All heavy atoms as an XYZ file, in Angstrom:
799
protein
N     111.170      2.819    -57.139
C     111.707      4.084    -57.599
C     113.194      3.985    -57.921
O     113.667      4.605    -58.845
C     111.415      5.184    -56.597
C     112.033      4.978    -55.220
O     112.443      3.854    -54.893
O     112.090      5.966    -54.478
N     113.925      3.171    -57.151
C     115.355      3.019    -57.430
C     115.573      2.349    -58.785
O     116.444      2.759    -59.542
C     116.027      2.199    -56.330
C     116.168      2.937    -55.028
C     116.853      2.073    -53.995
C     116.880      2.769    -52.652
N     117.488      1.937    -51.618
N     114.771      1.336    -59.069
C     114.919      0.628    -60.345
C     114.639      1.563    -61.512
O     115.372      1.567    -62.500
C     113.993     -0.576    -60.389
N     113.587      2.371    -61.398
C     113.265      3.315    -62.470
C     114.381      4.334    -62.649
O     114.765      4.658    -63.773
C     111.942      4.022    -62.175
N     114.917      4.827    -61.553
C     115.993      5.815    -61.619
C     117.246      5.217    -62.262
O     117.913      5.884    -63.054
C     116.307      6.341    -60.226
N     117.544      3.966    -61.933
C     118.742      3.313    -62.472
C     118.694      3.172    -63.991
O     119.717      3.247    -64.655
C     118.938      1.945    -61.825
C     119.423      2.028    -60.393
C     119.513      0.663    -59.730
O     119.361     -0.373    -60.410
O     119.726      0.646    -58.510
N     117.508      2.969    -64.546
C     117.393      2.795    -65.991
C     116.867      4.042    -66.689
O     116.628      4.039    -67.896
C     116.528      1.563    -66.353
C     117.190      0.280    -65.903
C     115.135      1.687    -65.811
N     116.657      5.113    -65.938
C     116.256      6.385    -66.518
C     114.804      6.470    -66.957
O     114.471      7.211    -67.875
N     113.946      5.691    -66.313
C     112.526      5.707    -66.647
C     111.804      6.661    -65.692
O     111.912      6.524    -64.477
C     111.919      4.285    -66.537
C     110.421      4.306    -66.768
C     112.607      3.337    -67.498
N     111.061      7.618    -66.222
C     110.310      8.523    -65.352
C     109.248      7.753    -64.564
O     108.679      6.787    -65.078
C     109.643      9.501    -66.312
C     110.278      9.303    -67.627
C     110.883      7.943    -67.628
N     108.965      8.167    -63.351
C     107.951      7.501    -62.543
C     107.342      8.489    -61.563
O     107.908      9.526    -61.261
C     108.544      6.319    -61.773
C     109.406      6.763    -60.612
C     108.867      6.858    -59.332
C     110.726      7.129    -60.794
C     109.646      7.300    -58.268
C     111.503      7.566    -59.738
C     110.957      7.647    -58.490
O     111.725      8.090    -57.438
N     106.182      8.134    -61.100
C     105.524      8.864    -60.028
C     104.974      7.815    -59.064
O     104.306      6.871    -59.488
C     104.395      9.735    -60.568
N     105.269      7.971    -57.800
C     104.774      7.041    -56.783
C     103.330      7.399    -56.451
O     103.004      8.562    -56.259
C     105.650      7.119    -55.538
N     102.481      6.388    -56.400
C     101.061      6.597    -56.127
C     100.701      5.948    -54.797
O     101.199      4.881    -54.457
C     100.234      5.959    -57.244
C      98.755      6.119    -57.087
C      98.000      5.565    -58.279
O      98.017      4.336    -58.473
O      97.421      6.373    -59.020
N      99.824      6.603    -54.057
C      99.305      6.049    -52.812
C      97.787      6.108    -52.866
O      97.210      6.906    -53.607
C      99.824      6.831    -51.611
N      97.151      5.286    -52.077
C      95.697      5.219    -52.066
C      95.132      5.871    -50.814
O      95.535      5.548    -49.697
C      95.235      3.764    -52.153
C      95.500      3.158    -53.492
C      96.722      2.568    -53.773
C      94.542      3.213    -54.491
C      96.984      2.027    -55.019
C      94.792      2.672    -55.747
C      96.016      2.081    -56.007
N      94.171      6.763    -51.032
C      93.525      7.460    -49.926
C      92.561      6.556    -49.181
O      92.383      6.682    -47.975
C      92.766      8.679    -50.455
N      91.957      5.628    -49.893
C      90.865      4.849    -49.325
C      91.184      3.368    -49.144
O      90.292      2.536    -49.056
C      89.611      5.012    -50.186
C      89.834      4.597    -51.637
O      90.965      4.249    -52.003
O      88.850      4.645    -52.402
N      92.457      3.053    -49.086
C      92.868      1.657    -48.861
C      93.827      1.583    -47.687
O      94.623      2.489    -47.447
C      93.579      1.089    -50.102
C      92.701      0.879    -51.308
C      91.634     -0.208    -51.134
N      92.155     -1.494    -50.696
C      92.681     -2.414    -51.498
N      92.758     -2.205    -52.787
N      93.129     -3.550    -51.002
N      93.755      0.471    -46.980
C      94.658      0.218    -45.860
C      95.931     -0.449    -46.387
O      95.907     -1.172    -47.385
C      93.974     -0.675    -44.830
N      97.012     -0.178    -45.683
C      98.316     -0.734    -46.042
C      98.773     -1.764    -45.029
O      98.431     -1.685    -43.854
C      99.364      0.391    -46.129
C      99.242      1.202    -47.389
C      98.377      2.284    -47.469
C      99.965      0.861    -48.524
C      98.237      3.016    -48.637
C      99.840      1.586    -49.703
C      98.972      2.662    -49.747
O      98.834      3.370    -50.910
N      99.574     -2.718    -45.506
C     100.223     -3.695    -44.636
C     101.609     -3.167    -44.266
O     102.106     -2.226    -44.877
C     100.325     -5.044    -45.354
C      98.953     -5.574    -45.739
C      99.008     -6.939    -46.366
O      98.730     -7.911    -45.691
N      99.370     -7.004    -47.643
N     102.237     -3.811    -43.312
C     103.545     -3.360    -42.819
C     104.618     -3.385    -43.906
O     105.586     -2.626    -43.836
C     103.982     -4.219    -41.625
N     104.454     -4.217    -44.936
C     105.448     -4.268    -46.019
C     105.159     -3.244    -47.119
O     105.829     -3.216    -48.143
C     105.539     -5.678    -46.604
C     104.271     -6.128    -47.330
O     103.271     -5.364    -47.357
O     104.279     -7.257    -47.858
N     104.142     -2.395    -46.918
C     103.826     -1.350    -47.877
C     102.835     -1.755    -48.947
O     102.438     -0.926    -49.761
N     102.414     -3.004    -48.947
C     101.419     -3.450    -49.919
C     100.013     -3.172    -49.384
O      99.814     -2.965    -48.180
C     101.568     -4.952    -50.240
O     101.398     -5.705    -49.038
C     102.934     -5.245    -50.854
N      99.055     -3.180    -50.280
C      97.670     -2.958    -49.883
C      97.106     -4.184    -49.177
O      97.428     -5.320    -49.541
C      96.811     -2.644    -51.110
C      97.140     -1.359    -51.856
C      96.299     -1.267    -53.123
C      96.917     -0.149    -50.978
N      96.259     -3.939    -48.204
C      95.552     -5.026    -47.534
C      94.550     -5.599    -48.539
O      93.820     -4.833    -49.180
C      94.816     -4.496    -46.278
C      93.955     -5.583    -45.650
C      95.817     -3.944    -45.266
N      94.518     -6.915    -48.702
C      93.558     -7.501    -49.650
C      92.122     -7.075    -49.319
O      91.745     -6.992    -48.150
C      93.738     -9.014    -49.459
C      95.134     -9.151    -48.918
C      95.345     -7.932    -48.068
N      91.345     -6.829    -50.349
C      89.973     -6.350    -50.153
C      89.100     -7.312    -49.351
O      88.123     -6.887    -48.750
C      89.309     -6.065    -51.492
C      89.722     -4.737    -52.071
C      88.844     -4.413    -53.260
N      89.189     -3.102    -53.781
C      88.286     -2.234    -54.187
N      87.015     -2.519    -54.140
N      88.667     -1.073    -54.663
N      89.430     -8.588    -49.349
C      88.604     -9.551    -48.601
C      88.804     -9.414    -47.080
O      88.014     -9.944    -46.316
C      88.908    -10.977    -49.055
C      90.324    -11.420    -48.755
C      90.594    -12.804    -49.276
C      92.053    -13.143    -49.008
N      92.438    -14.419    -49.524
N      89.810     -8.671    -46.659
C      90.090     -8.478    -45.234
C      89.291     -7.280    -44.720
O      89.297     -6.205    -45.336
C      91.607     -8.242    -45.002
C      91.895     -7.914    -43.550
C      92.400     -9.457    -45.465
N      88.610     -7.484    -43.592
C      87.859     -6.387    -42.985
C      88.820     -5.234    -42.659
O      89.903     -5.454    -42.143
C      87.181     -6.851    -41.701
C      86.434     -5.743    -41.025
C      85.059     -6.154    -40.555
O      84.642     -7.269    -40.744
N      84.369     -5.226    -39.947
N      88.415     -4.015    -42.986
C      89.244     -2.841    -42.742
C      90.154     -2.475    -43.894
O      90.920     -1.517    -43.813
N      90.068     -3.223    -44.997
C      90.936     -2.937    -46.152
C      90.544     -1.661    -46.872
O      91.380     -1.012    -47.490
C      90.930     -4.105    -47.135
O      89.644     -4.255    -47.716
N      89.278     -1.317    -46.787
C      88.779     -0.084    -47.411
C      88.534      0.961    -46.325
O      87.998      0.644    -45.270
C      87.474     -0.339    -48.168
C      87.631     -1.232    -49.387
S      88.641     -0.539    -50.708
C      87.719      0.899    -51.178
N      88.906      2.178    -46.615
C      88.688      3.279    -45.678
C      87.486      4.067    -46.186
O      87.509      4.606    -47.290
C      89.945      4.155    -45.562
C      91.058      3.308    -44.956
C      89.672      5.406    -44.747
C      92.412      3.907    -45.007
N      86.443      4.099    -45.362
C      85.207      4.782    -45.744
C      85.038      6.101    -44.999
O      84.243      6.938    -45.424
C      84.003      3.879    -45.480
C      84.066      2.585    -46.235
N      83.824      2.494    -47.585
C      84.364      1.324    -45.831
C      83.967      1.251    -47.981
N      84.295      0.511    -46.941
N      85.784      6.285    -43.926
C      85.689      7.500    -43.111
C      86.440      8.621    -43.822
O      87.668      8.576    -43.963
C      86.285      7.227    -41.734
C      86.218      8.408    -40.795
O      86.580      9.531    -41.201
O      85.820      8.199    -39.634
N      85.706      9.622    -44.268
C      86.292     10.709    -45.051
C      87.348     11.460    -44.235
O      88.435     11.752    -44.743
C      85.191     11.666    -45.569
C      85.802     12.887    -46.235
C      84.267     10.932    -46.527
N      87.052     11.769    -42.981
C      88.014     12.504    -42.144
C      89.303     11.719    -41.959
O      90.395     12.288    -41.988
C      87.402     12.817    -40.781
O      86.298     13.668    -40.922
N      89.183     10.417    -41.785
C      90.372      9.572    -41.641
C      91.180      9.577    -42.936
O      92.411      9.694    -42.904
C      89.970      8.144    -41.265
C      91.102      7.128    -41.185
C      92.141      7.528    -40.141
C      90.543      5.741    -40.879
N      90.513      9.467    -44.061
C      91.217      9.481    -45.346
C      91.961     10.792    -45.540
O      93.121     10.800    -45.976
C      90.234      9.244    -46.492
N      91.321     11.899    -45.206
C      91.961     13.210    -45.336
C      93.218     13.268    -44.468
O      94.298     13.648    -44.939
C      90.994     14.356    -44.971
C      91.740     15.687    -44.903
C      89.852     14.431    -45.965
N      93.086     12.886    -43.220
C      94.229     12.925    -42.298
C      95.364     12.035    -42.786
O      96.538     12.411    -42.715
C      93.780     12.520    -40.896
N      95.034     10.853    -43.287
C      96.070      9.936    -43.776
C      96.806     10.527    -44.979
O      98.029     10.456    -45.063
C      95.440      8.589    -44.149
C      95.017      7.778    -42.931
C      94.152      6.590    -43.318
N      94.806      5.675    -44.226
C      95.570      4.638    -43.844
N      95.786      4.406    -42.579
N      96.102      3.845    -44.749
N      96.057     11.110    -45.915
C      96.688     11.677    -47.110
C      97.573     12.865    -46.740
O      98.706     12.968    -47.220
C      95.630     12.070    -48.164
C      96.255     12.898    -49.277
C      94.969     10.826    -48.728
N      97.092     13.730    -45.882
C      97.905     14.879    -45.465
C      99.193     14.382    -44.819
O     100.282     14.889    -45.107
C      97.115     15.826    -44.537
C      98.035     16.858    -43.905
C      95.996     16.511    -45.314
N      99.095     13.369    -43.977
C     100.302     12.832    -43.335
C     101.242     12.199    -44.363
O     102.461     12.374    -44.285
C      99.923     11.801    -42.272
C     101.127     11.320    -41.497
C     100.747     10.404    -40.377
N     101.912     10.141    -39.536
C     101.940      9.257    -38.580
N     100.855      8.558    -38.282
N     103.041      9.063    -37.880
N     100.685     11.464    -45.311
C     101.524     10.859    -46.354
C     102.328     11.929    -47.078
O     103.529     11.768    -47.311
C     100.646     10.134    -47.385
C     100.035      8.851    -46.962
S      99.012      8.255    -48.353
C      97.878      7.184    -47.507
N     101.654     13.003    -47.438
C     102.303     14.042    -48.229
C     103.270     14.873    -47.392
O     104.391     15.141    -47.823
C     101.248     14.938    -48.917
C     101.899     16.104    -49.645
C     100.399     14.115    -49.881
N     102.852     15.264    -46.204
C     103.709     16.130    -45.375
C     104.852     15.384    -44.709
O     105.967     15.882    -44.654
C     102.864     16.828    -44.302
C     102.003     17.943    -44.865
C     101.428     18.774    -43.776
C     102.481     19.766    -43.385
N     101.999     20.989    -42.802
N     104.567     14.180    -44.184
C     105.558     13.441    -43.400
C     106.154     12.238    -44.120
O     107.158     11.690    -43.673
C     104.931     12.953    -42.089
C     104.412     14.062    -41.198
C     103.711     13.518    -39.961
O     104.011     12.369    -39.538
O     102.856     14.232    -39.417
N     105.503     11.794    -45.200
C     105.968     10.584    -45.874
C     105.730      9.339    -45.051
O     106.483      8.374    -45.134
N     104.653      9.341    -44.268
C     104.341      8.225    -43.364
C     102.874      7.844    -43.505
O     102.025      8.679    -43.814
C     104.575      8.615    -41.899
C     105.951      9.155    -41.595
C     106.957      8.062    -41.493
C     108.321      8.634    -41.109
N     109.382      7.677    -41.295
N     102.564      6.583    -43.214
C     101.187      6.121    -43.134
C     101.119      5.044    -42.052
O     102.077      4.297    -41.844
C     100.677      5.579    -44.490
C     101.354      4.276    -44.880
C      99.164      5.425    -44.488
N      99.982      5.005    -41.366
C      99.769      3.963    -40.363
C      99.179      2.739    -41.045
O      98.219      2.836    -41.810
C      98.824      4.459    -39.270
C      98.654      3.450    -38.158
C      97.823      3.960    -37.002
O      97.632      5.190    -36.887
O      97.354      3.127    -36.208
N      99.757      1.580    -40.758
C      99.288      0.334    -41.358
C      98.063     -0.182    -40.611
O      97.714      0.308    -39.535
C     100.394     -0.741    -41.325
O     100.677     -1.064    -39.958
C     101.649     -0.258    -42.030
N      97.454     -1.195    -41.176
C      96.257     -1.770    -40.581
C      96.518     -2.320    -39.184
O      95.630     -2.351    -38.344
C      95.629     -2.850    -41.505
C      94.191     -3.150    -41.074
C      96.534     -4.073    -41.595
C      93.377     -3.893    -42.105
N      97.768     -2.696    -38.921
C      98.106     -3.224    -37.598
C      98.773     -2.186    -36.692
O      99.347     -2.530    -35.662
C      98.960     -4.483    -37.713
C     100.255     -4.277    -38.465
O     100.499     -3.153    -38.961
O     101.047     -5.232    -38.545
N      98.693     -0.913    -37.072
C      99.154      0.159    -36.197
C     100.608      0.561    -36.326
O     101.070      1.443    -35.605
N     101.343     -0.062    -37.233
C     102.745      0.335    -37.444
C     102.779      1.586    -38.328
O     101.861      1.853    -39.093
C     103.516     -0.795    -38.106
C     103.665     -2.009    -37.233
C     104.518     -3.055    -37.908
C     104.823     -4.160    -36.929
N     104.092     -5.374    -37.150
N     103.859      2.317    -38.240
C     104.062      3.490    -39.092
C     105.145      3.143    -40.102
O     106.240      2.713    -39.725
C     104.493      4.725    -38.255
C     103.485      5.009    -37.145
C     104.695      5.933    -39.167
C     102.090      5.345    -37.610
N     104.822      3.304    -41.377
C     105.792      2.999    -42.432
C     105.986      4.218    -43.328
O     105.169      5.130    -43.339
C     105.364      1.782    -43.286
C     104.034      2.055    -44.001
C     105.301      0.518    -42.437
C     103.668      1.012    -45.053
N     107.080      4.208    -44.077
C     107.358      5.277    -45.032
C     106.514      5.078    -46.285
O     106.400      3.962    -46.796
C     108.835      5.272    -45.438
C     109.749      5.656    -44.287
O     109.311      6.395    -43.392
O     110.906      5.205    -44.284
N     105.936      6.161    -46.745
C     105.158      6.142    -47.972
C     105.145      7.574    -48.494
O     104.548      8.456    -47.892
C     103.724      5.663    -47.701
C     102.859      5.427    -48.920
C     103.375      4.238    -49.731
C     101.428      5.163    -48.511
N     105.861      7.810    -49.586
C     106.042      9.169    -50.091
C     105.452      9.290    -51.492
O     106.155      9.169    -52.486
C     107.524      9.507    -50.080
C     108.099      9.473    -48.679
C     109.595      9.658    -48.662
C     110.075      9.616    -47.233
N     111.193      8.812    -46.989
N     104.151      9.543    -51.567
C     103.506      9.583    -52.884
C     103.671     10.909    -53.619
O     103.824     11.959    -53.011
C     102.033      9.369    -52.530
C     101.900      9.996    -51.186
C     103.206      9.710    -50.476
N     103.638     10.805    -54.925
C     103.575     11.977    -55.792
C     102.136     12.188    -56.260
O     101.774     13.271    -56.702
C     104.456     11.777    -57.032
C     105.877     11.530    -56.696
N     106.486     10.311    -56.901
C     106.810     12.323    -56.139
C     107.745     10.380    -56.496
N     107.956     11.585    -56.032
N     101.357     11.124    -56.187
C      99.989     11.125    -56.675
C      99.110     10.360    -55.680
O      99.556      9.381    -55.089
C      99.954     10.425    -58.040
O      98.637     10.278    -58.498
N      97.869     10.816    -55.516
C      96.919     10.160    -54.625
C      95.775      9.610    -55.466
O      95.199     10.313    -56.286
C      96.353     11.140    -53.569
C      97.485     11.784    -52.759
C      95.343     10.434    -52.674
C      98.320     10.841    -51.927
N      95.439      8.362    -55.223
C      94.356      7.693    -55.933
C      93.258      7.330    -54.936
O      93.537      7.035    -53.777
C      94.899      6.427    -56.598
S      93.669      5.520    -57.552
N      92.030      7.368    -55.399
C      90.942      6.801    -54.614
C      89.981      6.127    -55.575
O      89.962      6.412    -56.765
C      90.253      7.840    -53.732
C      89.613      9.040    -54.379
C      88.121      8.814    -54.506
C      89.866     10.246    -53.503
N      89.219      5.207    -55.042
C      88.359      4.384    -55.891
C      87.039      5.080    -56.176
O      86.286      5.401    -55.257
C      88.130      3.025    -55.223
C      89.375      2.221    -55.173
N      90.336      2.394    -54.200
C      89.848      1.278    -56.017
C      91.349      1.575    -54.438
N      91.069      0.897    -55.526
N      86.754      5.300    -57.424
C      85.554      5.999    -57.835
C      84.277      5.215    -57.616
O      83.192      5.768    -57.676
N      84.389      3.911    -57.328
C      83.191      3.107    -57.103
C      82.705      3.161    -55.653
O      81.691      2.573    -55.317
C      83.421      1.661    -57.533
C      84.554      0.973    -56.783
O      85.329      1.656    -56.090
O      84.670     -0.261    -56.909
N      83.411      3.898    -54.816
C      82.989      4.058    -53.424
C      81.846      5.068    -53.363
O      81.870      6.085    -54.066
C      84.170      4.566    -52.588
O      83.727      5.021    -51.327
N      80.839      4.829    -52.523
C      79.720      5.779    -52.425
C      80.149      7.191    -52.000
O      79.472      8.152    -52.312
C      78.809      5.156    -51.367
C      79.187      3.724    -51.306
C      80.626      3.650    -51.696
N      81.262      7.304    -51.308
C      81.734      8.604    -50.831
C      82.899      9.145    -51.653
O      83.596     10.052    -51.224
C      82.150      8.505    -49.367
C      80.999      8.219    -48.432
C      81.468      8.233    -46.988
C      80.324      7.981    -46.033
N      80.781      7.973    -44.644
N      83.115      8.629    -52.840
C      84.292      8.998    -53.630
C      84.363     10.488    -53.931
O      85.414     11.108    -53.760
C      84.336      8.193    -54.921
N      83.269     11.077    -54.362
C      83.290     12.500    -54.714
C      83.512     13.342    -53.458
O      84.337     14.261    -53.461
C      81.989     12.911    -55.442
C      81.933     14.417    -55.645
C      81.882     12.187    -56.776
N      82.800     13.015    -52.396
C      82.985     13.739    -51.135
C      84.420     13.590    -50.644
O      85.048     14.556    -50.206
C      82.018     13.223    -50.069
C      82.188     13.906    -48.734
C      81.381     13.255    -47.621
O      80.788     12.194    -47.789
N      81.375     13.892    -46.467
N      84.961     12.380    -50.719
C      86.321     12.138    -50.255
C      87.331     12.935    -51.083
O      88.239     13.561    -50.525
C      86.636     10.642    -50.299
C      87.906     10.260    -49.574
S      88.179      8.467    -49.518
C      86.982      7.980    -48.280
N      87.167     12.939    -52.382
C      88.082     13.689    -53.246
C      88.032     15.178    -52.920
O      89.074     15.845    -52.810
C      87.739     13.459    -54.714
N      86.834     15.685    -52.745
C      86.663     17.108    -52.420
C      87.315     17.449    -51.092
O      88.050     18.448    -50.977
C      85.159     17.463    -52.372
O      84.584     17.181    -53.653
C      84.939     18.922    -52.020
N      87.079     16.624    -50.081
C      87.621     16.892    -48.752
C      89.139     16.701    -48.696
O      89.833     17.424    -47.977
C      86.917     16.029    -47.698
C      85.449     16.381    -47.519
C      85.223     17.841    -47.153
O      85.944     18.372    -46.281
O      84.308     18.465    -47.743
N      89.660     15.745    -49.444
C      91.114     15.560    -49.496
C      91.763     16.793    -50.107
O      92.759     17.298    -49.594
C      91.488     14.275    -50.269
C      91.136     13.049    -49.423
C      92.969     14.272    -50.654
C      91.222     11.739    -50.171
N      91.199     17.281    -51.179
C      91.745     18.506    -51.793
C      91.739     19.656    -50.793
O      92.732     20.360    -50.640
C      90.960     18.871    -53.044
C      91.521     20.089    -53.756
C      90.731     20.422    -55.015
N      91.363     21.493    -55.737
C      92.291     21.339    -56.682
N      92.685     20.138    -57.037
N      92.829     22.381    -57.275
N      90.615     19.858    -50.113
C      90.516     20.920    -49.109
C      91.539     20.711    -47.989
O      92.176     21.664    -47.536
C      89.117     20.961    -48.502
C      88.055     21.508    -49.413
C      86.702     21.473    -48.681
C      85.556     21.831    -49.577
N      84.261     21.668    -48.870
N      91.687     19.472    -47.535
C      92.626     19.170    -46.462
C      94.066     19.435    -46.866
O      94.860     19.968    -46.078
N      94.426     19.069    -48.075
C      95.783     19.325    -48.568
C      96.040     20.825    -48.668
O      97.085     21.310    -48.230
C      95.992     18.653    -49.925
C      96.078     17.126    -49.908
C      95.994     16.571    -51.319
C      97.338     16.655    -49.203
N      95.077     21.542    -49.219
C      95.242     22.991    -49.349
C      95.312     23.664    -47.980
O      96.128     24.564    -47.772
C      94.110     23.571    -50.192
C      94.236     23.167    -51.654
C      93.047     23.568    -52.500
O      91.907     23.578    -52.052
N      93.325     23.899    -53.759
N      94.488     23.228    -47.036
C      94.504     23.794    -45.687
C      95.837     23.531    -44.990
O      96.281     24.323    -44.155
C      93.357     23.229    -44.858
N      96.494     22.433    -45.366
C      97.796     22.085    -44.788
C      98.940     22.789    -45.513
O     100.116     22.544    -45.219
C      97.999     20.574    -44.828
N      98.611     23.643    -46.483
C      99.641     24.385    -47.201
C     100.315     23.600    -48.305
O     101.393     23.967    -48.774
N      99.688     22.534    -48.738
C     100.264     21.686    -49.779
C      99.733     22.137    -51.133
O      98.527     22.221    -51.351
C      99.923     20.205    -49.525
C     100.553     19.767    -48.198
C     100.398     19.339    -50.684
C      99.983     18.504    -47.637
N     100.646     22.439    -52.025
C     100.280     22.901    -53.358
C      99.952     21.704    -54.235
O     100.714     20.741    -54.313
C     101.440     23.693    -53.966
C     101.141     24.279    -55.317
C     102.343     25.074    -55.836
C     102.081     25.612    -57.219
N     103.266     26.256    -57.780
N      98.830     21.760    -54.899
C      98.412     20.695    -55.807
C      98.819     21.101    -57.215
O      98.472     22.187    -57.689
C      96.896     20.461    -55.703
C      96.559     20.034    -54.268
C      96.438     19.437    -56.723
C      95.091     20.011    -53.959
N      99.605     20.234    -57.863
C     100.160     20.547    -59.178
C      99.927     19.381    -60.135
O      99.664     18.259    -59.708
C     101.682     20.849    -59.084
C     101.950     22.040    -58.186
C     102.445     19.631    -58.608
N     100.043     19.628    -61.439
C      99.938     18.539    -62.405
C     101.047     17.504    -62.160
O     102.159     17.843    -61.747
C     100.152     19.225    -63.756
C      99.869     20.661    -63.513
C     100.244     20.926    -62.083
N     100.730     16.256    -62.432
C     101.692     15.172    -62.214
C     102.985     15.402    -63.002
O     104.063     15.002    -62.574
C     101.070     13.797    -62.529
C     101.917     12.658    -61.967
C     100.845     13.627    -64.007
C     101.943     12.568    -60.492
N     102.889     16.082    -64.121
C     104.093     16.337    -64.926
C     105.138     17.157    -64.165
O     106.308     17.115    -64.487
C     103.715     17.059    -66.227
O     103.107     18.298    -65.948
N     104.702     17.882    -63.136
C     105.641     18.674    -62.343
C     106.354     17.858    -61.270
O     107.297     18.338    -60.668
C     104.921     19.861    -61.713
C     104.479     20.883    -62.728
C     103.870     22.115    -62.084
O     104.222     22.445    -60.927
O     103.033     22.763    -62.744
N     105.869     16.640    -61.015
C     106.490     15.849    -59.937
C     107.065     14.525    -60.401
O     107.670     13.814    -59.620
C     105.488     15.588    -58.782
C     105.107     16.880    -58.101
C     104.271     14.828    -59.248
N     106.882     14.194    -61.675
C     107.436     12.933    -62.165
C     108.946     12.947    -61.988
O     109.621     13.903    -62.345
C     107.060     12.694    -63.643
C     105.567     12.401    -63.733
C     107.882     11.564    -64.251
C     105.064     12.202    -65.142
N     109.436     11.868    -61.428
C     110.877     11.745    -61.157
C     111.574     11.048    -62.293
O     111.067     10.104    -62.872
C     111.107     10.949    -59.855
C     110.448     11.589    -58.644
C     111.062     12.909    -58.358
C     110.401     13.550    -57.150
N     110.892     14.846    -56.846
N     112.772     11.530    -62.605
C     113.568     10.890    -63.658
C     114.922     10.524    -63.121
O     115.454     11.115    -62.275
C     113.711     11.825    -64.848
C     112.400     11.996    -65.521
C     112.536     12.422    -66.970
O     113.544     12.188    -67.595
N     111.500     13.024    -67.499
């Protein structure tokens, strides 16, 4: 985000609802057990925390900063539609307003 801001390029930070993170903020490789999050309730809780607190728990239990403007999940997951629906409900229940990405893109 700093690099984009320095050169004046608009950006939006994206986070994944259904992927585990490493302590350095990168995604856990898919070949590692636990890299995909299949528990809908866990995904909802993680996304709400990311948005409200700017934090996420890593695969090894550390808490890191992660402040997304956009949430992504993988449509090839068997629970993708359910997860998307429940994440939306969870965000709204937490008082988080869902808006078009054009309203949050940073310049």
